[in-house]
C-alpha positions as CSV (number, residue, x, y, z in Angstrom):
1,X,0.0,0.0,0.0
2,X,2.0,3.0,-1.2
3,X,1.1,6.0,1.0
4,X,3.0,9.3,0.9
5,X,2.6,12.3,3.2
6,X,4.2,15.5,4.3
7,X,6.3,16.0,7.4
8,X,7.7,19.3,8.8
9,X,11.5,19.5,9.3
10,X,13.5,22.2,11.0
11,X,17.1,22.6,10.1
12,X,19.7,24.9,11.6
13,X,22.7,25.2,9.2
14,X,26.3,25.9,10.2
15,X,26.0,29.4,8.9
16,X,23.1,30.2,11.3
17,X,20.3,29.9,8.8
18,X,17.1,28.2,9.9
19,X,15.1,26.4,7.3
20,X,11.5,25.1,7.9
21,X,10.3,22.7,5.1
22,X,7.5,20.3,4.4
23,X,9.1,17.2,2.9
24,X,7.3,14.4,1.1
25,X,8.0,10.9,2.5
26,X,6.8,7.4,1.6
27,X,5.4,5.4,4.5
28,X,6.5,1.8,5.0
29,X,3.8,-0.9,5.5
30,X,3.3,-1.7,9.1
31,X,4.8,-4.9,10.4
32,X,4.5,-6.8,13.7
33,X,2.8,-4.5,16.2
34,X,3.3,-1.3,14.2
35,X,0.3,0.9,13.3
36,X,0.1,3.6,10.6
37,X,-1.8,6.6,11.9
38,X,-3.4,9.4,9.8
39,X,-2.5,12.4,12.0
40,X,-5.6,14.6,12.5
41,X,-4.7,16.8,15.4
42,X,-1.5,18.0,17.2
43,X,-0.9,20.5,19.9
44,X,1.8,23.1,20.0
45,X,3.9,22.5,23.1
46,X,6.9,24.7,24.3
47,X,9.1,21.7,23.6
48,X,7.8,21.7,20.0
49,X,8.6,25.4,19.6
50,X,12.2,24.7,20.8
51,X,12.8,22.2,18.0
52,X,10.8,24.3,15.4
53,X,12.5,27.6,15.9
54,X,15.5,26.9,18.2
55,X,16.8,30.4,19.1
56,X,15.8,32.1,15.9
57,X,15.2,35.8,15.8
58,X,11.5,35.7,14.8
59,X,11.8,39.1,13.1
60,X,14.0,37.5,10.4
61,X,11.5,34.9,9.3
62,X,10.6,35.1,5.6
63,X,8.8,32.9,3.1
64,X,11.3,30.7,1.2
65,X,11.4,30.2,-2.5
66,X,9.5,27.0,-3.2
67,X,7.7,27.0,0.1
68,X,8.6,27.0,3.8
69,X,10.2,29.6,6.0
70,X,13.8,30.9,6.4
71,X,15.2,32.7,9.4
72,X,18.4,33.5,11.2
73,X,19.5,32.0,14.5
74,X,20.8,34.6,17.0
75,X,24.6,34.5,16.7
76,X,25.2,34.3,20.4
77,X,23.0,31.1,20.5
78,X,24.9,29.2,17.8
79,X,27.1,27.3,20.3
80,X,24.0,25.6,21.9
81,X,22.8,24.6,18.4
82,X,26.0,22.7,17.6
83,X,24.5,19.2,18.1
84,X,21.7,19.9,15.6
85,X,23.6,21.7,12.9
86,X,22.7,20.6,9.4
87,X,20.3,17.9,10.6
88,X,16.6,18.2,9.5
89,X,14.8,17.5,12.7
90,X,11.1,16.3,12.7
91,X,8.7,18.5,14.8
92,X,5.8,17.6,17.1
93,X,6.0,15.4,20.2
94,X,2.4,14.2,20.4
95,X,-0.8,14.0,18.5
96,X,-3.9,12.0,17.6
97,X,-5.5,10.4,14.6
98,X,-7.0,7.4,13.0
99,X,-5.2,4.1,12.5
100,X,-5.4,3.3,8.7
101,X,-3.2,0.2,8.6
102,X,-1.6,-2.1,11.1
103,X,0.8,-5.1,11.3
104,X,-0.6,-8.5,12.0
105,X,-0.1,-8.1,15.8
106,X,-2.1,-4.9,16.0
107,X,-4.8,-5.4,13.3
108,X,-7.6,-5.0,15.8
109,X,-6.7,-1.3,16.1
110,X,-7.5,-0.4,12.4
111,X,-10.1,2.3,12.3
112,X,-9.6,3.4,15.9
113,X,-8.9,7.0,16.9
114,X,-5.9,7.1,19.1
115,X,-3.6,9.5,21.0
116,X,0.1,8.9,20.4
117,X,3.6,10.0,21.4
118,X,6.9,9.5,19.6
119,X,8.0,12.6,17.7
120,X,7.5,13.8,14.1
121,X,3.8,14.3,14.8
122,X,3.5,17.4,12.6
123,X,3.1,15.0,9.7
124,X,0.3,13.6,7.6
125,X,1.1,10.0,8.8
126,X,3.1,8.4,11.5
127,X,4.3,4.8,11.7
128,X,4.6,3.9,15.4
129,X,4.5,0.8,17.6
130,X,1.1,0.1,19.1
131,X,2.6,0.5,22.5
132,X,2.9,4.2,21.7
133,X,-0.8,4.8,21.2
134,X,-3.8,5.0,23.5
135,X,-7.1,4.2,21.9
136,X,-9.7,6.9,22.6
137,X,-13.3,6.1,23.6
138,X,-15.6,5.5,20.6
139,X,-16.8,8.8,19.1
140,X,-14.1,10.9,20.7
141,X,-12.6,13.4,18.2
142,X,-8.9,13.3,17.6
143,X,-8.6,16.9,18.8
144,X,-9.8,15.8,22.3
145,X,-6.9,13.3,22.6
146,X,-4.1,15.2,20.9
147,X,-2.5,16.5,24.1
148,X,-2.9,13.4,26.3
149,X,0.8,13.0,27.1
150,X,2.9,16.1,27.6
151,X,0.4,18.6,29.3
152,X,-0.7,16.1,31.9
153,X,2.9,15.3,32.8
154,X,3.6,19.0,33.1
155,X,0.6,19.4,35.5
156,X,1.6,16.4,37.6
157,X,5.1,17.8,38.0
158,X,3.6,21.0,39.5
159,X,1.8,19.3,42.3
């Protein structure tokens, strides 16, 4: 089943340029306990913004030729960016959607709306292990389960 989708990538180049691009990617067929989820909702968490923009000066963001955004990382912040230089990082820590395909060990989940964690959630599709999803009650919209992981953990850490 050839399925392709878009995924957002954030790259900080060695010269201090930030590039945000949607890339097309082909999804592998699920095997074993993997599930392929059509992503329908994702929150924007502070940790997502850190990966998305790093320490970019927001006033420098401009539309890029061919789509996307370009910006400039603050020069004084480049030393803390060294481990991510020239690496297109996926964005989005959590989300929710509908399982459209599954490996043989998770086939009972096809058609279920689930919340999930595992990175790269600002994508059209995600291939994850069934252990990374929580099935939502029947009739629950994806948006209601999109922030099921990070925000509750943040709240718990405050009590």
